[in-house]
N, C-alpha and C positions, 0 to 999 in steps of 0.2 A: 319771488325770489331772494333766499339770503346772501348774504355777501360769499360766504364761502361757496354756496352752488356757483355764484356767477364765476368764480375763478375756477372752479372743476371745468364748467362748461368751457371756457375760453381755452383750457389744455385739452380740449378734446380735440382728437383729430383722426380722421378715416384717412388710412395709408392708402388702402389700394385694393382694389376688385379683381379677383384672377379666376380663373377657369382651369382645372386641371394642372395646377402647378405642382401637385405632391409626387414624389417618385417613390419607388421601393429603397428600403435601406440596403446596403452592398459592402460587402468585404471586399478589401482591398489588397492585392499582390503586386508589389512593385519593386523597385529596388531598394527601398528602405526595408523590406522584408525579407530579400534574398533573392529576387526574381533579376535573372542576370541583365534584363534590359526592359525599360518600359515603353519599347516600340514594338510591338508584336504583332505581327502580320498573318499568322494562320494557327487554328487548333485542330485536333482530331483527339478522337478516343478510341483505344483499342478494344479488344473483344472481352478483355479484364475491367475494362471502365477507366483505365489510367488516363490523363489528360497529356497530349503533347503539345508541344510547343515550337513554332517557328518564329525566330524573332531576330532581330538585328544582332544579337550575341550568337546567333545559332539554333542549332536543335536541342531540345531538352524534353524531359521526361518529368512529370510533378506528379509527386506522389501525396501530396498535401502537405508535406514538411521538407521535401528534399528535392533540388533541382538538379537532375541527373545530366550533364552533358553527353553528347553523341557527336563526335568530329570524324571526318575521313581524311585519311594522309594525302590525297589527292586533291584536296578541298582547295580552291583557288580565293573565293570569298567567304566569310562566315555566315551573313545573312542567308536565313531558310525561310521558304515560303510556300504555299500550296500543299498542305500536308494531306494526304488520302491513304487509306487503308484499302488495299485489293482484296479481292475475294477470298486469298489466300491467307490475309491477317497481315501481309507484308506492307510495311510503311513507306511510301513514294513521297519524295519533296523534290524542289530544285533551289539553286542560289540565283542571283542576279547575273551570275557570269554563264547560264543557261545549261549549269550542270545538273545532271539529274542524278538523284541517291535513293540506296534502299536500305531498309534495315535487314540484316543477317544475323539474327541471335541478338549479341549486344554490340554488334559492329556495324557502323555506318560504311556502305560502299558505295562507289559511283557504279552508275551504269551507262556503259559506252554508247553513246548515241550518235553525235555528230552534228547534232541541232542547232540550229543558229536562232538565238533571241527567243528563248523558250517563255510563254507567258501563262498557258495554263496546262491543266493535268487532271484528269479523272479517270474512274475506274468504274467496269461493268462487272456483273457477276458471274462472268465466264472467263475470268482469269487474264483480261485484256486491261492496258494502261493506255490511254488516248492523251496525247500531248499536241497542243498547237502551239505553232511557232512560225518564224517569219516564212518559210516557205509551205506552210500547208499544214496538216495533221498526220500525225504518225500513230502507228498501234504498235504497241509491243505485246507479245504473249509470252506470259510466266511459264507455261508448261515447256512450251518450243525455244522459249528464248529468243525469238525471232522479231525482227521489225518490219514493217509495211509501212510504205509511205503514199501519202495520196496529196493530190493538189498541184504537185510540183511543175507539171508540164500543160496546167491548164491557165490560159490567162485570165480566163473570168475569175480565178480564185485570188484571193489576197486575204489572207488570215492572220496578218501581223496585228498582234494585239487580241485577237479575236478569243471568244470565251466557249468551253466546250461542255456539255451537259451529259455524262452517261446515263444512258437506259439501263434497263436488266439485262439485256444482252448485244445492246446496241449501244449507238452515240448518236445525241442531236447537236448540230453548233450551228453559230451563225456564219455566213458569209455575206458578201454585197448585196446579193439579189435575193434574199430570204433565209429560211432554214433548210438544212440539210442532213442527210445522214450517210452512212457508208453501207452499201449493200452491193452484194455480187462483187465484192473487192474494188468498188469504185464509189465514188460520189454520187448521190441521188439526192435530187431537190425534194422537199419536203412541203414547203409553203414557199411562194413567191412574195417578195415584197423588197423593201430598199433599206438598206442599213448602212448607211455610210457616215463616217467610216466606221469599219468594223469593229476597230478596238474600242469604239465608246461604248459598247453593249455591254450587257450581262445576261445570260440565259439562265432560267432557272425553273424547275417543275416543282408545283405545288398542287398535290392532290390530284385530278385529270387536267390541270391546265399548266400553260406554260406561259412565265412572264418573261418579257424582254425590257429591261432597263438601259435607257441611256444615262451614263455617268456623269454625263455634264450639263445634260438639259433635263427638265422636268417630263420627261415622257416615258410613260408606261405602257407597252402593248401586251394585252392578253392574247393566248391562242388557244381556244377549246377543243383543238382538233378538227374544226370545221371553219372557223372565220377568225380574222384578227379584229381586236377591239381596243379602243383605248380604254383607261381605267383614270377617270378624271381625278376621283377622291384621292387617289395614291399620286398623282400629278400635283394637286393642290399642295399636299404636306411637304411635296419633296421639292417645291420650289426655292430655289438659292441654296438647294443642298447637294453637294456633289457626293456622288454614289460611290463607295468602296466596295460592296458585297452584299449578297443577298442571299438568306438561307431559309431553307424551310425545314421546320421542326416537326416532331411527330405530336406535338399538340396542336396541329392545325393552323399555325401561324407562321407565318412569312415575314422574317425579319430583314429588314433594310438598312444595311450599316451606310453612314454617310459621316462628311466632316463635321457636321453639326447634329449630332445625336442620333439616337435609335428609332427607327418607326417599326412598331408592330402592327401587321396587317393580320386581322383575325378573318379567316376565309368563310366560316359558316355564316358570319353576322356582317362580313365587309366593312368591319368597324377597324379605325386606325387609331394608333396613340402613339404620342411621341415623349421618348424619355432621354434625358440626360442632353441637353441640346447644347451644353458647352463642352462636351467630350467627342474627340472623332475615333469612331470604331472601325474595326475591320473585319471580325468575326463573331459569330454566336453559336452556341452550342447548349444540347440539354443533356446532362447526364443521367444514370441511372437512379439516384437518389432525387431527382427533381429539381438538382440546381441548374440555374441558368448561367452559363460562363461567356463574358463579353472580352475581346480583347481589343485594346485600342492602341494608337499610335503615340500617345503621350502619358498615358496613366496606368500601364499596365494590364493587369487582368482584374476584372471586378466578378464577382459570384454574388448572385441574388439566392437566398434560401427561399424564398416564398414571394412570387412576383405579384400576389394580390395584397400583398401588406404594402400600405402607402404611408407615408409620414411626411408632414409640414416640418419643417426646420429652417436653420439660418442659411440655408441656400435659397431660401424665399426672402427675397428682400424687405418684404413686408412684416417679417417675423423677427424683431431684433434680438429676441432673448428666446431660446429654444426649449430653457427649463421652465415646463408646464407643471403647475400645482393643483388645479383643481378645474373640474368639469360640472357642468351642469345642460341640461337641455329642453328646448320647448315643443319637441316632438319633431322639427323640421331642421332648426338650426343647433349648432352645438357651441355652446358658451365655454371658453377656458380663460384661465389667468395665468400669469407669469411670475417669477421670483422679482421681477423688476417692477411690477406694479401695472403692467398693460393687461387689457381684457380683450379677449377677441371672440368674434362672432363669426362661424364657418355654415354656409348652406350646405347640408349633407348630401343633397342632389346635384346641385350644381358646381360645387368646391368653390362658390364665391366667398372669399374672406374679406372680412372688415375688422380692423385693429383699432383701438382705441387706447390714448395715452390719457392717465388718470392725472398727471401730473404729481403723483406720488411714487416715490423709488421705496417700495415695501412689497412685501407678499401679501396679498388680500387673503384675510381669515376665514371668510365665508364667501360661497357662491351659490345663490337659490334661486331658480327663475318662479315667478310666481305666475300660474295661469289664469288666476282669478283677475290680478291686477295687469298681466301683461307686462309686466317687469322683471327685470335682472336685478337683484339684490346682492351686494357684497360690501364687505367691512373693510376698510384699509385704513391703517393709523388709526382706529376708534372711532372711526366716522361711517355711517351708514350711508351708502351710495346706491345709485340705481341706473340703471339705463333703460330708456323707454323711446322707441321711435327713432334709435340711434342719436338719440340725446341723453346726456349725464345730467344727473341731478342727485341731490342729498337731503336725506331725510332725517329731521333731528330726532335725538333719542339720548336716553339717560343712560344706557349700559353702552361701555366702551369695548368691551372684550366677546363680543360678538361671534360665536361660531356657526350658527344657524338662525336664518331669519324666515319664518314661514306663515303665511295668512293660514289659520284654520277657523272656518266659518266668518263669524265679523270680528275676529280677534287675530292680532298678531303675535307671533310666539318668539321669544328671543332666547335661543340657548346660548349660555355663556359659561365660563369660568367661574360665575357665582351663582349658576343655579339657571332656572328657566323662569324667565320674567314674561309679564303679559303688558303688551305696549299700553301706555296711557294709566296704568295702576301700579305705580313705584311699591305701593305696600303689600302687593300680592304676588307670591312667588309659587309656581306648581310645584318646583321642586328646588331643594338648596344645594344639591349635588353638582359638581362640574360637569356639564352636558355638552355633547357636540351633535347628536343626530336623533330624529326623531321619527316616527310612522305613525299617520293617521289612519285608523282603520273605520273609513266612512260609513260600512256597512252596519258595524255593531257599535260604532262612537265610540272606539277605544282609542287611547294615545300611548304610544310605547315611546319610552326615550332612554337613549342609550348614554349612559354617565361613567364616571370614575367609582362609581358605586354599585355598578351592576346596571341592570334592567328594570326600570318602573314602568308600571301599567296604571293608566288612569281612567275612569269612565266619566262621562259628561253629566253634568247635573246643576240646574240654576244657573247657570252661565259660568260656573265653575269646575274645575276637574279636581275630582276626588279619587286618592289612592284605591287601588282594589288589588294589585299584587306587588310584589317586590323580588325578583329573582337574580341568583347571583351577586351578593351582596359582597363589597370590597374588592370587587373584580372591574377592572378597568375595557368598558365597551368601547371598541373602535368605531363598528359600523353597523346599520341595520340593513336587509333586505326581505322583500317580500314576494312570495310566491303566490299567484292569485289563484292559478289552477288549483291548489289544493289549501287554500288560506293558512299557509305557514308563514310564520316569521324565523327568519335566520339571523343569528347575532355572531359578530366575529370580534373576539375576545383579545387583549394583548398577549395573551400566553400562547396564541395560534389556534385557540380551539373555536370550533364552528357548533353552534347550540341551533336546535330547532323548538319552536314554541308553535303550538295551537290553543285555539280556546278550549276544545274537547280533551285533547291528549295531556298527556304530562310532559313536561320541558325534559329535552335529553340532548348531550352531547354526541353528536354523530360524526366527526372526524376532527383530524389534528394535522395541522400543517407541520412539516419538518422544523427542528428546533432553530436550524441557522437561518430560518426565513422569518423575517419581520414583515407581517401583514400590515394592510393599510384599509383598504376598502373592500367590501364584498357586495357582489349584486348576481342577481338570479334570474335566467332567461330559461324557460322550458326545464328541463329536468338537468340543468348544470349550476353550479355556482363557479363564479368567476371571482377571484380574489386578486385584488392589487399587492404586490410586495416590493421588498428589494433584491428578489430574485427573479424579478419577471412576473409572469401571469400563471399561476395556478388554477388548474379547473377541476373542479369535482364532479363526477356522474353520481348523482344522488340516487339513482336507482342501484348501480354496483359498487360505489364507495371506491372507485379506482380514479388514480389522481393522473392529470398531464401536465405537464411544464412546458411553458412556452418562454425562452430566452433568448438573447441574442444569436445563438447559433439556430433557432428556429425562424428566425427573421427580423425579431423586435428590433426597434431602434436604441433602446438601452433596457438594462435590466431594473433600474430604479424607475418604478410603476407607482405614481402617488394617488392616481384616482383612476377611475373607469366608468363608461357610461355605455348602455346599449341604444344604438340608434340606428335606423333604416336598415336592419338585418346586419348591422357592423358592431363591433367593439370597439370603441374610442379608447384610448388609452393617454393618459397624461403622464409623460415619460422624461426624464432628464435631457433627452435629444430631441424633443419635438413632440408634435401632436400626431399620434399614429391611429390608423384605422384598419382592423383587420377583420376578415369574413366571419360570421357567425355560423356558416355551413359546417357540417363536420368534416373534422381536419382528417386528412390523409394520413396514415400512418408511415411514418418515415422508413423506407427500405433499410433493411437490417446490412451493417457492414460486412464486408468481405475480407478474408485475408489471404495471403497465395504467399508462397515459399519461390523466392526468387534464387537460391540456391542452397544446398545442404553438403557439409564439408566435414570430414575425419580429420584429425590432427593427433599424431601419436610422437613419439619421441625423435622419430627418423623420418616421419612419412607424412605427407598433407596432402590430400587428393579429394576430390570431388565424390560425392556418393549419387549414383545414376537412378537407383531405385530406393525411394524413404520408405517402401514396403521389407524391403531385403536389406539393413543395415547390418555390417558385420564390423564389430569395434572389438580392438583387445584390452586388456586391463590398464587403465592408465591414459587411454584416448580420451579426447575432447570431441564432442559432437557440436557442431556449428552450424547454426540456423540463421539464414538471412531472409528475415521475412518482410513483407511489404502489405499496406493495407488501402482498401478501396473505400474510405470513410470520411470524404469531403466535408460531409455536414458537420461532424465532430470539430472541424476546423484544429485538428492536432490534440483535443481533450479527451484523448480515448487512451486506453492500457492494453497491453498484450498480458496474456495469462497462460502460463504453461504448467505442467505436471508430469510427474514419471511414475509409471507403474501403478496409477490410480492414486497418488497421493494426493496431498493438499495442495491449492492453485498457488501459484506465485506468481504476483503482480509484477510487471515491468512497465517502464514509461514509454509512451510513444516514438521519444527521440531517439530510441536504441536502432543501431543500423544492424547489428548482430547479436545474436543470444549464444553466450558459449557456454556449455553443458560439462560440467566437470564431475568426477569422482562418480562417474556412473555404477550403479551396481552392478554386478556380474549376473549372468542369466539372461533369460528373456528381457527385452526392452521395449517399452511402450510411452512414447512421448506426445503428448498432445497441447495444442498450440492455438488459442483463439483470442478474438478481440473483444474488450468491453467497452462501448460507446460513451458518449458525453450523459446518455439517458439511462446508463447502467445495464445494457442489453447486449446480450452475448453476438457474436457475429453469426451472420448466417449459416457458415461453415467452420468447423474445427479441423486444422491440420494434424492427421495422424502418421508417425513414423514409428515403423517396428523394425524389430531387428535382435541380435543376439550381442551379449558383451561377453566376451571369451574370458575364463578365470585367468590368473596368473599362474606360472607352472606350479607353484606350491599349493594350488588349489585344484590341480590336475589330478584325475584318477591314478596314473601311474606313481606321481609323488605322494599322494596319501597313502597308497599301498606300500611303497618303500619307507614312507616314515612311519607307517604303521609297523611294520618288520622291524626298522629300528629302534622305535620306543618299544617294542616288546623286547628286544633283546636287552636294551638298556634297564628296561622293567626287570627281567630275569636277573641281571648282574645287580641291580638295587635291592631286591629281595634277598640274594645270596649275602650280599653285606648286610642287610638289615638283620638276617637271622644268626649270621657272625658275631654282630653286636650283641643281639640278645643271649646267644651262647655265653660270650664273653663276661657281660653283666651277671649271669647265673651262676659262672665262677667265680667272679669276683665275691658274690653274696655267698656262695657255698665256703669259701676261703674266709670271709668274713666270720661266718657262722661258726666256722672252727676255730678260729681264733678266738672268739669269745668262749667258746667251750672250753679251749685250753687256758683260758684266761680264768674260768670258773674253776678249773683244776689247780691252777696256781695259787687262786685265793683260798681253795680249800686245800692247802698244803698238807698233807698226812702227818709231818713232823710238828705242824703248828697245833693243829689240832689236837695229836697225842701230848704234847707239851702242855697245850692248856688244860687236857682234861687232868692229865697228872697233877698240875699245880691246884685245880679246885679240888681232885681227891685229896689232896695233903690238906685243905683247908676243913674236908670233911672229918680226916682224921684227928685234925685238931679240935673238931666239934665246934668250928667257928661259923656256926649258921648263917649268921648275917652276911659275911662276906662272900660265903657261898651261894647266898642266893643272888646277891648282886651280881656275881660274877657268872653266872649260870643264865641268868636274865640276858646279859650282855652277850654270851656267846650264842643263846638262841635268836637274839635281834640280830647280830651278825650274818648268822645262818640265812635267815629270812631276807635280809637286805640283799645279800648276795645272789640268791637263788631268784629274786624278785628283779634286781637291775640286770642280771643277765639276760633278760628277754626284753629289755628296753635300748633303743640306741643312743638315747640321750636322757639325762636326768638332772635335775635341779643341784647345783652346786652345793647348795645347803644339805642336799641328801647324801652327796659324796662325803661332804665333811663330818656328817654324824655318823657316817658308816666307818670313816678312818677313825674318829673318836672311840668307837666299840672296839676296833680292831687293837689300837693302842693301848687301851685299859687291858686287854688280855693280855698283851705282852708285858705290861710293866708287871702282871701278876708272875709272869714267868721269871722276869729278872728281878723283881724285888726293888728294893730302895736305891740300886744301884741306875736303874733306868728312870729317865725323866723324859717328858715329850711337853710340845706346846703347839696348838693349832690357832695360828693368828690369821685374824682378815682386817684388811685395811679398813679404817672407819668409812669412807664412802662406798664401800663395796656391797651391792645389794644381792645376797647369795641368793634371795627368794625370787628373784628375775632372771639369773644367768642360767643358761644350760652348757653343759658339757658332755663328752661321751662317757658312757657308764663303765665305773671300774677301770678309770684310766689312770688313776693317781695311786692307787693301792701298791699296784706291783712296784713302783719305785720306791715307795715307803720300805715295804718289806725287803728288797734290796739293801737299802740302807742299815737295815738291822741285821740282815743275814751276813752282809760281805763287811760291813763295817763297825758295828756295835758288838758283833758278839764275841769276837775275838779281843775285844777293847778290856783292858783293866781298868778297874775303879769306875769312875762316874761315866755313865754313858748318857748323852744328851741328844735329841732330836727335836726340830724345829720344822713345822710346815707353814709356810706363809702363803696368803693369798692377796692379789691386788689387782687392779684393772687399769690401764694406762693406755688411752687413745682406742677404747675399744677392744683391746687386747688382754686376756687374762694371764696373768702371770702365775705360777707355782714354784715357789722355790724351797725346796726339800734339802735341809743342811743337818749333817751328823758330825760329832766329835771323835769317829770311829779310827781304825788303824790305816785308812786311805786305801787308794786303788791299787797302788802297786804293794802294799804288805799284805792285802787279801788276795791278790793274784799268786804271791809266793805261798801261802798257806793254802789256796787252793790246789796247786801244782803239787803239793806235799801229799795231800790228803788224797787225791785223785788225778791221775795224767790225762784222763777223758772226762773231766768235769765241765760240765754245759750249764749255763743259768736258763732252765726251761720257760720260767716266769718271763726274763727279760725277752728271751727270742719271740715268745708268744706277743707279749705287749707291743714290740717292735714291728712286727709283720701286722698287727692290727691298725698300727698308725698308719703304716704305709697305705692300707686298705681306705681309711678314714680320708687321707689326703687326696683320694681320687676322686672322692666325693664333692658335693656342693656345700655341706652345712659348716663343716669344720676344715679348719687348716693347725695341724699340730706340726711344734718343732721341741726338740730335745736336746739340752747342752749339759756336759757332765765335765765338771772340774774339780780338780784339787782344791782345798782351802789354802794350803800352805806348801806348795811344791816342794819348798828346800827340805821339809821335813817327811817323814813318812807314818806318823801316826796322830797326823791332826785332824782329818776329817774330808769329807766330799760334798760338794754342792752339786744338785740336779735343777736345773732350770727347765721349767717345761711352760710353753707360751703357746695357748688356744685362742685362735680368732674365731669368734663366735658370734651369734646372734642372739638378741635380746627379746624375751617376750613376756607380757605379763601372764601371770596364773589367771585360769579362768575362775 
């Protein structure tokens, strides 16, 4: 033996042998999580399946999230015990001051009785409530509300602290001389025996037998209807345990509560089991979901999701560390390792546990049992160790990072992070890839190896393994499992995919674990694949491809499962909170949750009242509908959601912690609200609450208001149409007036005197035989006529076109006046006359007035200047003449005709007024004398046009 083997053997320690020291994991409800008191005396389930608790703090209803208190105004002490529901569904209980209470609606009321030292209560199926007390036994009839008292006058009866057990339509109770009942309104003996003192006994019916248990001594008497007998097996396990209660459950088990644990007595097999001997229990019940509830005197409430799930954890003194990492089996024993280097060996049939300290505080990297060597091999801190015959040894090797060590034929294969080695041959490697698991197909002599580079398949030849195929390259394979029935190999990859391989068929991916789940191991049993993960155990039905998840809500000790092994019809799990065993039998489907409506309210601006019939809800616009739901979903442990929808719309999720649902802004018309529950497995509740009714519309959506509004709208429409027609007519009048003004302007342009004078002047040129000037002025005259006729059809023309027309006009006027008349058309250098628009024929009438009224009567030189410039987007046109001025012109006009009016000026001014009503232009005209002090020195006309600019196409 090597020195290191000596040191390891010295550190070996067999801690303890035990039998049946494992218990199911449980959920705790205590004062740390909201339970009003850890001292609980009694429990009961109502017809909806809700849990009621009688404890040192009083009476409470527990819906899985909230503890709802019930108190009576006349209650003298708060502690409540002995909870029972009568045939009518009414809850009865009492306190330690002998006050009896019953629940009416949501109120706890006192039942007047005047009984002294009440100790037990029971209900039959005929509406009777039986109560034992210091003076005998009394019966209260719920229907008649009457009391009957028995035993007070009979000296042989002493029922102080006795226990009553109600039958279907009667009652059986203990008295000092045996078991008795009530018949013909009196106490009748059923079986004679000595029970002294009476208060030390508990009577319970289980199937067709009655059990009488002595609360202080380990005495159990059975009565089968014919004779009394002692139950020695129960008496043995009850030794030194004071009994507090006994409860028979529908699963054919009698549970006996003691100050030192719970005893389960399975009637068909007469097998007894002890649970949690360090805890004092008071009551037991089984709910509709299959949860076992246990009340205690110090630890509050315990709930076990699955009684068949057992776990070895730190509550066992021989298991110092409960973080289990690896499992292996020899067919009878289960071997496991912990993170602190301990190795354990558990007999799966007897429960005997042996634990070994290796002397190394490290997590072993491999654990493999070799049936050929009858050794358990494990690698810890780079050392290959083994246990054989409960003795520890070490095996020299050259590979320090062993992940699996297995004997195949005569060779030992070592799977490591550097590949697959054959022990004793350092120069030969089967594979170079990082490898962790293998499967040896002894029938076909094939070797399957899982590595970080996929799956490699080798076949045997001449003492070597030769590659045959390679699957899933560059894919990390975590685990392999073989299904012997179908000769199929299953592989679990790092990305959560499950692959199936056969020698005959094509490899295929058959399933995918959810993304948030990190899988660790896969094992196959029958037609199911079991996957260990960080989210519990996932079970895949290989026939239907359906998934089932097991987690802490299902009864697992921890959701962190590192490894699993199938052994002795059980699935063994290496969890972060111990070694757990769960049966491989077909899992029973968890009943669906139920949802109920505690109350329904409507709330308006001035009214808040309860809705009596959820199928006939009447609301008004703006009212809120308030739902107070409650859920019977203890198995979800609060991890569920409510979901509602309105009028068949989308479902809206709400957390389980809400106490009320307030629906606002409800649509008017028919109303349909649905409310359901979605449990921790994503399943809908067994029932969906439906609320139906109507939401009345606001007054502005009522028929009378709509009709009145239609009349008003029609009238307003009529007025609007009339106004609109009036506006159209007004615009048409303005258009007509504008057209008339344009026609008048045309007439003004085509002044017959101007045309006559012009033609006379041209005629003189003809008579003078001045052919050149005749042609020149005839062309000017014809151009001017064409321009006037063309521009009269346009609303606006370019400034350059207006200036060209003015030039033609003034040329013809110059022909008339001769050399005495001179004119100038001046444009500012920055002015772009080709881009500026002005109203057509707007300047010429003012130029004509300057000639007609200013220059015509002027003697000597006659000068006319027309200037164009643009300042800040406004076109300025200035017309100046050196004529006689406005005053002199008016005197001349008055002498020539008293009724003289300037037709041209009036027409142009009216046109300007019409144009100013439009949107394109705004025109202003200012007239001033150049030299007001003199009367013959000229006039200035200033025209300003606000205009829009545009480029020519």
